[in-house]
TORMARVO-726661 format. One record per residue (C-alpha): y negated, z negated, x negated; residue number from 1; chain. Coordinates in pm, whole numbers, plus 50000, padded with zeros to 5 digits. Layout:
% residues N
@Y = Y	Z = Z	X = X	i = NUM	ch = A $
...
***
This chain:
% residues 318
@Y = 43225	Z = 74000	X = 07809	i = 1	ch = A $
@Y = 43367	Z = 74285	X = 08013	i = 2	ch = A $
@Y = 43741	Z = 74214	X = 08029	i = 3	ch = A $
@Y = 43837	Z = 74540	X = 08196	i = 4	ch = A $
@Y = 43866	Z = 74734	X = 07871	i = 5	ch = A $
@Y = 44026	Z = 74454	X = 07669	i = 6	ch = A $
@Y = 44386	Z = 74404	X = 07568	i = 7	ch = A $
@Y = 44468	Z = 74059	X = 07711	i = 8	ch = A $
@Y = 44766	Z = 73838	X = 07628	i = 9	ch = A $
@Y = 44838	Z = 73567	X = 07886	i = 10	ch = A $
@Y = 45089	Z = 73316	X = 07755	i = 11	ch = A $
@Y = 45277	Z = 73147	X = 08034	i = 12	ch = A $
@Y = 45188	Z = 73446	X = 08250	i = 13	ch = A $
@Y = 45506	Z = 73412	X = 08453	i = 14	ch = A $
@Y = 45445	Z = 73046	X = 08533	i = 15	ch = A $
@Y = 45270	Z = 72880	X = 08823	i = 16	ch = A $
@Y = 44912	Z = 72911	X = 08697	i = 17	ch = A $
@Y = 44983	Z = 73216	X = 08483	i = 18	ch = A $
@Y = 45093	Z = 73446	X = 08763	i = 19	ch = A $
@Y = 44770	Z = 73367	X = 08950	i = 20	ch = A $
@Y = 44559	Z = 73432	X = 08642	i = 21	ch = A $
@Y = 44733	Z = 73767	X = 08589	i = 22	ch = A $
@Y = 44669	Z = 73854	X = 08956	i = 23	ch = A $
@Y = 44302	Z = 73755	X = 08920	i = 24	ch = A $
@Y = 44260	Z = 73971	X = 08611	i = 25	ch = A $
@Y = 44421	Z = 74267	X = 08784	i = 26	ch = A $
@Y = 44195	Z = 74211	X = 09084	i = 27	ch = A $
@Y = 43883	Z = 74254	X = 08869	i = 28	ch = A $
@Y = 44016	Z = 74572	X = 08708	i = 29	ch = A $
@Y = 44200	Z = 74462	X = 08393	i = 30	ch = A $
@Y = 44485	Z = 74697	X = 08311	i = 31	ch = A $
@Y = 44598	Z = 74613	X = 07955	i = 32	ch = A $
@Y = 44771	Z = 74285	X = 08038	i = 33	ch = A $
@Y = 45064	Z = 74130	X = 07853	i = 34	ch = A $
@Y = 45249	Z = 73833	X = 08003	i = 35	ch = A $
@Y = 45577	Z = 73776	X = 07817	i = 36	ch = A $
@Y = 45833	Z = 73514	X = 07915	i = 37	ch = A $
@Y = 45955	Z = 73228	X = 07698	i = 38	ch = A $
@Y = 46300	Z = 73388	X = 07686	i = 39	ch = A $
@Y = 46138	Z = 73679	X = 07502	i = 40	ch = A $
@Y = 45899	Z = 73487	X = 07278	i = 41	ch = A $
@Y = 45940	Z = 73111	X = 07231	i = 42	ch = A $
@Y = 45598	Z = 73008	X = 07102	i = 43	ch = A $
@Y = 45735	Z = 72691	X = 06941	i = 44	ch = A $
@Y = 45883	Z = 72931	X = 06683	i = 45	ch = A $
@Y = 45629	Z = 73067	X = 06434	i = 46	ch = A $
@Y = 45816	Z = 73395	X = 06395	i = 47	ch = A $
@Y = 45806	Z = 73450	X = 06772	i = 48	ch = A $
@Y = 45429	Z = 73391	X = 06767	i = 49	ch = A $
@Y = 45387	Z = 73662	X = 06505	i = 50	ch = A $
@Y = 45610	Z = 73900	X = 06697	i = 51	ch = A $
@Y = 45431	Z = 73856	X = 07030	i = 52	ch = A $
@Y = 45097	Z = 73927	X = 06863	i = 53	ch = A $
@Y = 45241	Z = 74234	X = 06689	i = 54	ch = A $
@Y = 45371	Z = 74354	X = 07025	i = 55	ch = A $
@Y = 45061	Z = 74292	X = 07237	i = 56	ch = A $
@Y = 44783	Z = 74341	X = 06975	i = 57	ch = A $
@Y = 44544	Z = 74137	X = 07193	i = 58	ch = A $
@Y = 44168	Z = 74122	X = 07181	i = 59	ch = A $
@Y = 44165	Z = 73828	X = 07424	i = 60	ch = A $
@Y = 44427	Z = 73552	X = 07447	i = 61	ch = A $
@Y = 44450	Z = 73316	X = 07745	i = 62	ch = A $
@Y = 44686	Z = 73036	X = 07646	i = 63	ch = A $
@Y = 44849	Z = 72885	X = 07954	i = 64	ch = A $
@Y = 45205	Z = 72834	X = 07830	i = 65	ch = A $
@Y = 45298	Z = 72466	X = 07858	i = 66	ch = A $
@Y = 45584	Z = 72229	X = 07922	i = 67	ch = A $
@Y = 45466	Z = 72027	X = 08221	i = 68	ch = A $
@Y = 45588	Z = 71793	X = 08492	i = 69	ch = A $
@Y = 45505	Z = 71495	X = 08707	i = 70	ch = A $
@Y = 45512	Z = 71127	X = 08612	i = 71	ch = A $
@Y = 45893	Z = 71113	X = 08615	i = 72	ch = A $
@Y = 45931	Z = 71411	X = 08382	i = 73	ch = A $
@Y = 45663	Z = 71278	X = 08147	i = 74	ch = A $
@Y = 45842	Z = 70943	X = 08124	i = 75	ch = A $
@Y = 46179	Z = 71108	X = 08061	i = 76	ch = A $
@Y = 46072	Z = 71372	X = 07807	i = 77	ch = A $
@Y = 45767	Z = 71239	X = 07618	i = 78	ch = A $
@Y = 45882	Z = 71376	X = 07282	i = 79	ch = A $
@Y = 45957	Z = 71720	X = 07421	i = 80	ch = A $
@Y = 45625	Z = 71734	X = 07602	i = 81	ch = A $
@Y = 45436	Z = 71637	X = 07286	i = 82	ch = A $
@Y = 45620	Z = 71861	X = 07042	i = 83	ch = A $
@Y = 45649	Z = 72178	X = 07251	i = 84	ch = A $
@Y = 45291	Z = 72175	X = 07374	i = 85	ch = A $
@Y = 45148	Z = 72092	X = 07034	i = 86	ch = A $
@Y = 45353	Z = 72347	X = 06840	i = 87	ch = A $
@Y = 45294	Z = 72631	X = 07086	i = 88	ch = A $
@Y = 44921	Z = 72588	X = 07072	i = 89	ch = A $
@Y = 44873	Z = 72504	X = 06704	i = 90	ch = A $
@Y = 45073	Z = 72802	X = 06582	i = 91	ch = A $
@Y = 44925	Z = 73048	X = 06829	i = 92	ch = A $
@Y = 44566	Z = 72946	X = 06754	i = 93	ch = A $
@Y = 44620	Z = 72972	X = 06381	i = 94	ch = A $
@Y = 44793	Z = 73310	X = 06403	i = 95	ch = A $
@Y = 44514	Z = 73444	X = 06625	i = 96	ch = A $
@Y = 44251	Z = 73312	X = 06385	i = 97	ch = A $
@Y = 44412	Z = 73509	X = 06103	i = 98	ch = A $
@Y = 44412	Z = 73832	X = 06304	i = 99	ch = A $
@Y = 44067	Z = 73813	X = 06464	i = 100	ch = A $
@Y = 43997	Z = 73805	X = 06837	i = 101	ch = A $
@Y = 43710	Z = 73858	X = 07077	i = 102	ch = A $
@Y = 43799	Z = 73542	X = 07273	i = 103	ch = A $
@Y = 44063	Z = 73269	X = 07290	i = 104	ch = A $
@Y = 44078	Z = 73060	X = 07608	i = 105	ch = A $
@Y = 44295	Z = 72749	X = 07604	i = 106	ch = A $
@Y = 44386	Z = 72556	X = 07918	i = 107	ch = A $
@Y = 44387	Z = 72183	X = 07851	i = 108	ch = A $
@Y = 44483	Z = 71906	X = 08089	i = 109	ch = A $
@Y = 44315	Z = 71633	X = 08285	i = 110	ch = A $
@Y = 44579	Z = 71401	X = 08135	i = 111	ch = A $
@Y = 44380	Z = 71413	X = 07810	i = 112	ch = A $
@Y = 44108	Z = 71188	X = 07955	i = 113	ch = A $
@Y = 44119	Z = 70814	X = 07878	i = 114	ch = A $
@Y = 44303	Z = 70594	X = 08127	i = 115	ch = A $
@Y = 43986	Z = 70420	X = 08243	i = 116	ch = A $
@Y = 43735	Z = 70703	X = 08224	i = 117	ch = A $
@Y = 43427	Z = 70639	X = 08443	i = 118	ch = A $
@Y = 43437	Z = 70846	X = 08762	i = 119	ch = A $
@Y = 43345	Z = 71128	X = 08785	i = 120	ch = A $
@Y = 43497	Z = 71233	X = 08453	i = 121	ch = A $
@Y = 43239	Z = 71391	X = 08223	i = 122	ch = A $
@Y = 43346	Z = 71608	X = 07932	i = 123	ch = A $
@Y = 43160	Z = 71390	X = 07683	i = 124	ch = A $
@Y = 43389	Z = 71096	X = 07775	i = 125	ch = A $
@Y = 43705	Z = 71280	X = 07668	i = 126	ch = A $
@Y = 43741	Z = 71092	X = 07338	i = 127	ch = A $
@Y = 43637	Z = 70746	X = 07459	i = 128	ch = A $
@Y = 43984	Z = 70592	X = 07487	i = 129	ch = A $
@Y = 44360	Z = 70642	X = 07503	i = 130	ch = A $
@Y = 44514	Z = 70842	X = 07788	i = 131	ch = A $
@Y = 44721	Z = 70684	X = 08066	i = 132	ch = A $
@Y = 45050	Z = 70580	X = 07907	i = 133	ch = A $
@Y = 45296	Z = 70771	X = 08128	i = 134	ch = A $
@Y = 45155	Z = 71110	X = 08026	i = 135	ch = A $
@Y = 44977	Z = 71028	X = 07700	i = 136	ch = A $
@Y = 45206	Z = 71237	X = 07471	i = 137	ch = A $
@Y = 45137	Z = 71548	X = 07680	i = 138	ch = A $
@Y = 44767	Z = 71474	X = 07709	i = 139	ch = A $
@Y = 44727	Z = 71405	X = 07337	i = 140	ch = A $
@Y = 44911	Z = 71724	X = 07240	i = 141	ch = A $
@Y = 44675	Z = 71933	X = 07452	i = 142	ch = A $
@Y = 44372	Z = 71739	X = 07329	i = 143	ch = A $
@Y = 44462	Z = 71822	X = 06968	i = 144	ch = A $
@Y = 44427	Z = 72190	X = 07056	i = 145	ch = A $
@Y = 44065	Z = 72125	X = 07150	i = 146	ch = A $
@Y = 44011	Z = 71959	X = 06813	i = 147	ch = A $
@Y = 44171	Z = 72258	X = 06641	i = 148	ch = A $
@Y = 43957	Z = 72508	X = 06828	i = 149	ch = A $
@Y = 43638	Z = 72319	X = 06747	i = 150	ch = A $
@Y = 43735	Z = 72283	X = 06381	i = 151	ch = A $
@Y = 43825	Z = 72651	X = 06356	i = 152	ch = A $
@Y = 43496	Z = 72754	X = 06511	i = 153	ch = A $
@Y = 43310	Z = 72534	X = 06262	i = 154	ch = A $
@Y = 43500	Z = 72661	X = 05955	i = 155	ch = A $
@Y = 43606	Z = 73015	X = 06052	i = 156	ch = A $
@Y = 43375	Z = 73103	X = 06345	i = 157	ch = A $
@Y = 43684	Z = 73145	X = 06560	i = 158	ch = A $
@Y = 43582	Z = 73225	X = 06922	i = 159	ch = A $
@Y = 43793	Z = 72955	X = 07084	i = 160	ch = A $
@Y = 43709	Z = 72797	X = 07420	i = 161	ch = A $
@Y = 43872	Z = 72518	X = 07620	i = 162	ch = A $
@Y = 43888	Z = 72444	X = 07992	i = 163	ch = A $
@Y = 44019	Z = 72131	X = 08163	i = 164	ch = A $
@Y = 44173	Z = 72213	X = 08501	i = 165	ch = A $
@Y = 44231	Z = 71918	X = 08731	i = 166	ch = A $
@Y = 44564	Z = 71878	X = 08915	i = 167	ch = A $
@Y = 44664	Z = 72218	X = 09055	i = 168	ch = A $
@Y = 44863	Z = 72314	X = 09364	i = 169	ch = A $
@Y = 44941	Z = 72624	X = 09564	i = 170	ch = A $
@Y = 45198	Z = 72903	X = 09611	i = 171	ch = A $
@Y = 45460	Z = 72934	X = 09334	i = 172	ch = A $
@Y = 45427	Z = 72568	X = 09240	i = 173	ch = A $
@Y = 45732	Z = 72377	X = 09115	i = 174	ch = A $
@Y = 45912	Z = 72210	X = 09407	i = 175	ch = A $
@Y = 46197	Z = 72058	X = 09201	i = 176	ch = A $
@Y = 46185	Z = 71686	X = 09278	i = 177	ch = A $
@Y = 46298	Z = 71599	X = 08924	i = 178	ch = A $
@Y = 45995	Z = 71758	X = 08760	i = 179	ch = A $
@Y = 45736	Z = 71845	X = 09026	i = 180	ch = A $
@Y = 45386	Z = 71708	X = 09067	i = 181	ch = A $
@Y = 45277	Z = 71506	X = 09367	i = 182	ch = A $
@Y = 45173	Z = 71775	X = 09617	i = 183	ch = A $
@Y = 45484	Z = 71998	X = 09595	i = 184	ch = A $
@Y = 45705	Z = 71687	X = 09585	i = 185	ch = A $
@Y = 45549	Z = 71548	X = 09903	i = 186	ch = A $
@Y = 45561	Z = 71885	X = 10077	i = 187	ch = A $
@Y = 45929	Z = 71924	X = 10002	i = 188	ch = A $
@Y = 46012	Z = 71566	X = 10102	i = 189	ch = A $
@Y = 45828	Z = 71597	X = 10434	i = 190	ch = A $
@Y = 45973	Z = 71940	X = 10518	i = 191	ch = A $
@Y = 46325	Z = 71820	X = 10434	i = 192	ch = A $
@Y = 46281	Z = 71494	X = 10626	i = 193	ch = A $
@Y = 46156	Z = 71680	X = 10931	i = 194	ch = A $
@Y = 46447	Z = 71924	X = 10921	i = 195	ch = A $
@Y = 46702	Z = 71644	X = 10879	i = 196	ch = A $
@Y = 46542	Z = 71400	X = 11122	i = 197	ch = A $
@Y = 46499	Z = 71131	X = 10855	i = 198	ch = A $
@Y = 46306	Z = 70819	X = 10961	i = 199	ch = A $
@Y = 46103	Z = 70784	X = 10641	i = 200	ch = A $
@Y = 45985	Z = 70963	X = 10329	i = 201	ch = A $
@Y = 45973	Z = 70779	X = 09993	i = 202	ch = A $
@Y = 45646	Z = 70802	X = 09800	i = 203	ch = A $
@Y = 45607	Z = 70677	X = 09443	i = 204	ch = A $
@Y = 45352	Z = 70404	X = 09372	i = 205	ch = A $
@Y = 45122	Z = 70199	X = 09589	i = 206	ch = A $
@Y = 44930	Z = 70496	X = 09728	i = 207	ch = A $
@Y = 44603	Z = 70346	X = 09602	i = 208	ch = A $
@Y = 44556	Z = 70577	X = 09303	i = 209	ch = A $
@Y = 44322	Z = 70868	X = 09360	i = 210	ch = A $
@Y = 44343	Z = 71229	X = 09250	i = 211	ch = A $
@Y = 44141	Z = 71547	X = 09266	i = 212	ch = A $
@Y = 44317	Z = 71875	X = 09338	i = 213	ch = A $
@Y = 44221	Z = 72235	X = 09272	i = 214	ch = A $
@Y = 44382	Z = 72528	X = 09452	i = 215	ch = A $
@Y = 44551	Z = 72745	X = 09195	i = 216	ch = A $
@Y = 44372	Z = 73068	X = 09292	i = 217	ch = A $
@Y = 44038	Z = 72890	X = 09237	i = 218	ch = A $
@Y = 44160	Z = 72773	X = 08896	i = 219	ch = A $
@Y = 44259	Z = 73129	X = 08807	i = 220	ch = A $
@Y = 43909	Z = 73249	X = 08893	i = 221	ch = A $
@Y = 43761	Z = 72972	X = 08677	i = 222	ch = A $
@Y = 43974	Z = 73075	X = 08382	i = 223	ch = A $
@Y = 43875	Z = 73439	X = 08426	i = 224	ch = A $
@Y = 43509	Z = 73336	X = 08432	i = 225	ch = A $
@Y = 43563	Z = 73132	X = 08115	i = 226	ch = A $
@Y = 43710	Z = 73438	X = 07944	i = 227	ch = A $
@Y = 43408	Z = 73642	X = 08051	i = 228	ch = A $
@Y = 43125	Z = 73394	X = 08002	i = 229	ch = A $
@Y = 43216	Z = 73083	X = 07803	i = 230	ch = A $
@Y = 43080	Z = 73095	X = 07448	i = 231	ch = A $
@Y = 43074	Z = 72726	X = 07356	i = 232	ch = A $
@Y = 43362	Z = 72533	X = 07196	i = 233	ch = A $
@Y = 43279	Z = 72233	X = 07416	i = 234	ch = A $
@Y = 43534	Z = 72159	X = 07691	i = 235	ch = A $
@Y = 43458	Z = 72255	X = 08051	i = 236	ch = A $
@Y = 43604	Z = 72079	X = 08357	i = 237	ch = A $
@Y = 43747	Z = 72294	X = 08636	i = 238	ch = A $
@Y = 43781	Z = 72102	X = 08960	i = 239	ch = A $
@Y = 43696	Z = 72080	X = 09327	i = 240	ch = A $
@Y = 43482	Z = 71766	X = 09313	i = 241	ch = A $
@Y = 43681	Z = 71603	X = 09596	i = 242	ch = A $
@Y = 43871	Z = 71277	X = 09538	i = 243	ch = A $
@Y = 44150	Z = 71154	X = 09766	i = 244	ch = A $
@Y = 44393	Z = 70861	X = 09753	i = 245	ch = A $
@Y = 44764	Z = 70935	X = 09728	i = 246	ch = A $
@Y = 44813	Z = 70744	X = 10054	i = 247	ch = A $
@Y = 44567	Z = 70969	X = 10238	i = 248	ch = A $
@Y = 44709	Z = 71277	X = 10069	i = 249	ch = A $
@Y = 45063	Z = 71189	X = 10177	i = 250	ch = A $
@Y = 44948	Z = 71139	X = 10535	i = 251	ch = A $
@Y = 44757	Z = 71468	X = 10530	i = 252	ch = A $
@Y = 45067	Z = 71654	X = 10410	i = 253	ch = A $
@Y = 45287	Z = 71484	X = 10670	i = 254	ch = A $
@Y = 45040	Z = 71583	X = 10942	i = 255	ch = A $
@Y = 45028	Z = 71946	X = 10822	i = 256	ch = A $
@Y = 45408	Z = 71962	X = 10811	i = 257	ch = A $
@Y = 45439	Z = 71794	X = 11150	i = 258	ch = A $
@Y = 45650	Z = 71508	X = 11017	i = 259	ch = A $
@Y = 45619	Z = 71197	X = 11237	i = 260	ch = A $
@Y = 45830	Z = 70948	X = 11040	i = 261	ch = A $
@Y = 45711	Z = 70667	X = 10814	i = 262	ch = A $
@Y = 45575	Z = 70707	X = 10461	i = 263	ch = A $
@Y = 45750	Z = 70445	X = 10245	i = 264	ch = A $
@Y = 45546	Z = 70363	X = 09934	i = 265	ch = A $
@Y = 45736	Z = 70217	X = 09637	i = 266	ch = A $
@Y = 45514	Z = 69989	X = 09425	i = 267	ch = A $
@Y = 45791	Z = 69952	X = 09165	i = 268	ch = A $
@Y = 45717	Z = 70310	X = 09057	i = 269	ch = A $
@Y = 45405	Z = 70389	X = 08851	i = 270	ch = A $
@Y = 45076	Z = 70502	X = 09003	i = 271	ch = A $
@Y = 44967	Z = 70676	X = 08684	i = 272	ch = A $
@Y = 44597	Z = 70693	X = 08608	i = 273	ch = A $
@Y = 44403	Z = 70476	X = 08859	i = 274	ch = A $
@Y = 44143	Z = 70739	X = 08951	i = 275	ch = A $
@Y = 44079	Z = 71107	X = 08880	i = 276	ch = A $
@Y = 43772	Z = 71297	X = 08986	i = 277	ch = A $
@Y = 43575	Z = 71541	X = 08773	i = 278	ch = A $
@Y = 43211	Z = 71610	X = 08713	i = 279	ch = A $
@Y = 43208	Z = 71989	X = 08752	i = 280	ch = A $
@Y = 42838	Z = 72046	X = 08685	i = 281	ch = A $
@Y = 42899	Z = 72202	X = 08342	i = 282	ch = A $
@Y = 43133	Z = 72464	X = 08490	i = 283	ch = A $
@Y = 42871	Z = 72560	X = 08746	i = 284	ch = A $
@Y = 42592	Z = 72576	X = 08489	i = 285	ch = A $
@Y = 42778	Z = 72752	X = 08207	i = 286	ch = A $
@Y = 43020	Z = 72992	X = 08380	i = 287	ch = A $
@Y = 42905	Z = 72988	X = 08743	i = 288	ch = A $
@Y = 43228	Z = 72834	X = 08874	i = 289	ch = A $
@Y = 43261	Z = 72642	X = 09201	i = 290	ch = A $
@Y = 43579	Z = 72583	X = 09399	i = 291	ch = A $
@Y = 43585	Z = 72756	X = 09739	i = 292	ch = A $
@Y = 43921	Z = 72648	X = 09888	i = 293	ch = A $
@Y = 43922	Z = 72319	X = 10079	i = 294	ch = A $
@Y = 44219	Z = 72085	X = 10043	i = 295	ch = A $
@Y = 44296	Z = 72130	X = 10413	i = 296	ch = A $
@Y = 44311	Z = 72508	X = 10380	i = 297	ch = A $
@Y = 44496	Z = 72499	X = 10050	i = 298	ch = A $
@Y = 44763	Z = 72262	X = 10178	i = 299	ch = A $
@Y = 44818	Z = 72473	X = 10490	i = 300	ch = A $
@Y = 44862	Z = 72787	X = 10278	i = 301	ch = A $
@Y = 45095	Z = 72611	X = 10033	i = 302	ch = A $
@Y = 45315	Z = 72465	X = 10307	i = 303	ch = A $
@Y = 45333	Z = 72804	X = 10481	i = 304	ch = A $
@Y = 45432	Z = 72969	X = 10153	i = 305	ch = A $
@Y = 45700	Z = 72707	X = 10083	i = 306	ch = A $
@Y = 45852	Z = 72742	X = 10428	i = 307	ch = A $
@Y = 45855	Z = 73120	X = 10392	i = 308	ch = A $
@Y = 46050	Z = 73087	X = 10067	i = 309	ch = A $
@Y = 46306	Z = 72862	X = 10235	i = 310	ch = A $
@Y = 46380	Z = 73131	X = 10491	i = 311	ch = A $
@Y = 46372	Z = 73419	X = 10242	i = 312	ch = A $
@Y = 46700	Z = 73589	X = 10139	i = 313	ch = A $
@Y = 46651	Z = 73466	X = 09780	i = 314	ch = A $
@Y = 46539	Z = 73107	X = 09800	i = 315	ch = A $
@Y = 46315	Z = 72936	X = 09549	i = 316	ch = A $
@Y = 46480	Z = 72704	X = 09300	i = 317	ch = A $
@Y = 46565	Z = 72366	X = 09448	i = 318	ch = A $
***
């Protein structure tokens, strides 16, 4: 599908991933882009869903709007994470089905995979168990959207597709320690500790859990490729294929920042899912996607961006 002449609605287009997807679409020549904010159209409200579709009249919808956070936020707001993510997606998909679209792309979450999924995670294992408990409500809400898209394709021939990005990081990430994910949290902690001369940085968990990370600009390219090329309702992993322990990640970030103090792991805090690493062969075969940004390069760029925001006249939210 040639996206350049399509009217494209990007929900969550002002968020971390969304702003990169909008930039990617503009880079390839898309001009009819609509990226409203939640303050304008709260997608948990059915009337707002109808109004945003009346306003944008999209031919393609890329659904990225989500309520997200790290382990702490998931533990504190499980009901909010389940309800908001489920209602946004369910109502939007149904309203789009009634209007007719050329393509609907939904971004799922790696949290939807079972807690003890064999590594590397294959898409066919998605339903083989319950997600890790600390983020299960969020993961299940997003997984239900996959079920809805597949059911709607079967009954209504709705052109819905579903991608599963692994943990993302990069410029414009959330650096609020109350709700951030692991990479921005560790970057902020190390930068602050270095500036204040602190002897140690606290790190949640044992450090033994592993994660895979995808630079956000790579993820944006993968989502654009899905909008152009993905025709199956089957889920597609988007990842880098590189697994790293939280202990090694924390040390890598400290080294990039130049922080020389101790990393103090706290085993009383949860590790989350024991391991995360994706099989990305389907993405390569079906949409021609491969990650190109190494973790070393991506971390350096993200740390440089964060430090630039700290010295900017209008600082990023703390």
